[in-house]
C-alpha positions in Angstrom: -11.9 -5.9 -3.5 -15.4 -4.4 -4.1 -15.5 -2.3 -7.2 -16.7 1.3 -7.0 -16.9 4.0 -9.6 -13.7 6.1 -9.1 -12.6 9.4 -10.6 -8.9 10.3 -11.1 -7.8 14.0 -11.3 -4.5 15.8 -11.6 -3.5 17.3 -8.3 -0.7 19.6 -9.0 2.3 18.8 -11.2 3.4 15.6 -9.4 0.2 14.2 -7.8 -3.1 12.7 -8.6 -6.3 12.5 -6.6 -8.5 9.4 -6.7 -12.0 9.8 -5.4 -14.4 7.1 -4.4 -18.2 7.7 -3.9 -18.7 10.6 -1.5 -19.7 8.6 1.5 -18.1 7.8 4.9 -18.3 4.0 4.9 -15.9 1.4 6.2 -16.4 -0.7 3.0 -15.1 2.2 0.9 -12.1 2.7 3.2 -11.4 -1.0 3.0 -11.5 -0.8 -0.9 -9.1 2.1 -0.9 -6.7 0.3 1.4 -7.0 -2.8 -0.8 -6.1 -0.7 -3.8 -3.1 0.7 -2.0 -1.9 -2.8 -1.2 -2.3 -3.9 -4.8 -0.4 -0.9 -6.1 2.4 -1.4 -3.7 2.7 -5.0 -4.8 3.7 -3.7 -8.2 6.8 -2.3 -6.6 6.8 0.9 -8.6 9.3 3.3 -7.0 8.8 7.0 -6.2 5.2 7.0 -4.9 3.7 8.2 -1.6 0.1 7.7 -0.8 -2.2 9.3 1.7 -5.8 8.3 2.3 -8.6 10.4 3.8 -12.2 9.2 4.1 -13.2 8.5 0.4 -10.1 9.7 -1.4 -6.5 8.8 -2.0 -3.8 11.3 -2.9 -0.8 9.8 -4.8 2.4 11.9 -4.9 5.2 11.1 -7.4 8.6 12.0 -6.1 10.5 11.5 -9.4 11.1 14.1 -12.1 8.1 13.8 -14.3 4.5 12.7 -14.1 2.5 11.8 -17.2 -1.1 12.1 -16.1 -2.7 10.0 -18.8 -0.1 7.2 -18.3 -0.6 7.2 -14.6 -4.4 7.3 -15.0 -4.2 4.1 -17.1 -1.9 2.5 -14.6 -4.3 3.2 -11.8 -7.3 2.0 -13.7 -5.6 -1.2 -14.8 -4.4 -1.9 -11.2 -7.9 -1.3 -9.8 -9.6 -3.4 -12.5 -7.2 -6.3 -12.1 -7.4 -6.6 -8.4 -10.1 -9.2 -8.2 -8.7 -11.5 -5.6 -8.6 -10.5 -1.9 -5.6 -8.4 -1.0 -3.1 -9.6 1.6 -4.9 -9.5 4.9 -3.7 -6.4 6.8 -3.4 -6.2 10.5 -5.9 -3.8 12.2 -6.2 -3.0 15.8 -8.7 -1.5 18.3 -6.7 1.0 20.5 -7.9 2.1 23.9 -6.9 5.7 24.4 -7.1 7.3 27.9 -8.7 10.7 28.3 -9.1 12.9 31.3 -12.4 14.9 31.0 -11.7 17.2 34.1 -12.7 20.8 33.6 -9.0 21.8 33.7 -8.6 19.9 30.4 -12.1 19.9 29.0 -12.2 23.7 28.6 -15.3 23.6 26.4 -17.1 20.6 28.0 -19.6 22.7 30.0 -20.6 24.8 27.0 -20.8 21.7 24.8 -23.0 19.8 27.3 -25.4 22.8 27.5 -25.5 23.1 23.7 -26.2 19.4 23.2 -28.7 19.2 26.1 -26.7 16.5 27.8 -25.2 16.3 31.3 -21.4 16.2 31.4 -21.6 12.6 32.6 -23.8 11.6 29.7 -21.6 13.4 27.2 -18.6 11.5 28.5 -20.5 8.2 28.6 -21.5 8.6 24.9 -18.0 9.7 23.8 -16.4 6.7 25.5 -19.1 4.1 24.5 -18.3 4.2 20.7 -15.6 2.8 18.6 -14.2 5.2 16.0 -12.7 4.3 12.6 -9.5 6.0 11.7 -10.4 7.4 8.2 -7.3 9.4 7.8 -4.2 10.9 9.4 -3.1 14.4 8.5 -3.6 18.1 9.0 -0.9 17.7 11.7 1.5 14.7 11.9 -0.4 12.1 13.9 -3.8 13.9 13.8 -6.4 11.2 13.3 -9.7 11.8 11.6 -12.2 9.6 13.4 -15.6 8.6 12.0 -18.5 7.1 13.9 -19.4 10.0 16.2 -23.0 9.5 17.5 -25.3 12.2 16.1 -26.2 13.3 19.6 -22.6 14.6 20.0 -22.4 16.5 16.7 -21.6 20.1 17.2 -20.3 22.9 14.9 -16.7 24.0 15.1 -16.1 27.0 17.4 -17.0 30.4 15.8 -13.6 31.7 16.7 -10.7 29.3 16.5 -8.0 29.4 19.2 -4.5 30.4 18.4 -3.2 27.7 20.8 -4.7 24.3 21.6 -2.7 22.1 23.9 -1.1 18.9 22.8 -3.4 15.9 23.7 -6.6 18.0 23.5 -9.6 15.9 22.6 -12.2 17.7 20.6 -15.5 17.6 18.8 -16.3 19.3 15.5 -19.3 18.5 13.3 -19.4 14.7 12.7 -15.9 14.1 14.0 -13.9 13.7 17.1 -10.1 13.8 17.3 -6.9 14.4 19.3 -4.4 17.2 18.8 -1.0 15.4 18.6 0.9 18.6 19.3 0.3 22.2 20.3 -1.3 24.1 17.5 -4.1 26.5 16.5 -7.5 24.9 16.2 -11.3 25.4 16.2 -12.6 22.2 17.7 -14.6 22.1 20.9 -12.2 20.7 23.6 -13.7 18.2 26.0 -10.7 16.5 27.5 -7.0 15.7 27.2 -5.0 12.5 26.4 -1.6 12.0 28.1 -0.4 9.6 25.3 2.0 10.9 22.7 0.5 10.1 19.3 3.3 11.2 17.1 7.0 10.7 17.9 9.3 11.6 15.0 12.2 9.7 16.6 10.3 6.4 16.8 10.6 3.6 14.3 6.9 4.1 13.6 6.2 7.8 14.4 2.5 7.2 14.6 1.5 3.8 16.1 -2.1 4.0 14.9 -2.8 3.2 11.2 -5.7 4.2 8.9 -8.3 1.5 9.2 -7.7 0.9 12.9 -10.3 1.8 15.5 -10.1 4.0 18.6 -12.1 3.7 21.8 -11.7 6.4 24.5 -11.4 5.5 28.2 -12.2 8.0 31.0 -9.4 8.3 33.5 -8.9 10.4 36.6 -6.5 13.3 37.0 -4.2 11.0 39.0 -4.2 8.4 36.3 -3.6 11.1 33.7 -0.4 12.3 35.6 0.7 8.7 36.0 0.3 7.8 32.3 2.1 11.1 31.3 5.1 10.2 33.4 5.1 6.6 32.0 5.0 8.0 28.5 7.9 10.4 29.2 10.1 7.6 30.5 9.0 5.3 27.6 7.2 2.6 29.5 3.6 3.4 28.7 2.1 1.0 26.1 -1.4 1.8 24.7 -3.8 -1.1 25.1 -4.6 -2.8 21.7 -6.7 -5.7 20.5 -6.3 -7.3 17.1 -9.4 -6.9 14.8 -10.5 -9.6 12.3 -8.3 -12.1 14.1 
């Protein structure tokens, strides 16, 4: 584990917020995940942890949280973790996206704003691998880092009250997929037929923080096929093990 200066703050009555340097870097994310592994190895009951970019929220589900005691526990755990953590499994997931105008309701406007043809926009969006820096906002909503600067665009001035499940959007330095129907202010450039969050599954979200995502352009016919395959439970997203 690489040591970074961290700050620990109370976050309500039963939670603490740990912050690493304010940077979006894979090495910082790896350090956070290493700390989570080290903390879990202590087998202390009652804790839930949620990571996002350079921070970790730790929620205590028991009756009382003594902040100073917890702060010492965290610092001790972080300082003592000098040996490499148990090697975690990471995957590169290939996620299909249909960029047809029917789904990419903002793609024409986005292409004009960015000064790119629609074809070049799609090429750039599908040519990069994106790191999953957090999952939240909605169950299964992945915060993906690594968007090329040429695709950076502000959020919509007026958010929509309804954004369709599977919508793929751009906002500032991020890209992401809406895992369910919801309000939202991202610029929608396509739609993914794959269900990203299934509360009835053993693992409701098959993607994990630290994994990578690469988008693949598909046709409308392929979109409909994958959607049917997903509905009957036979679609399996393509994945490749990282660090193998």
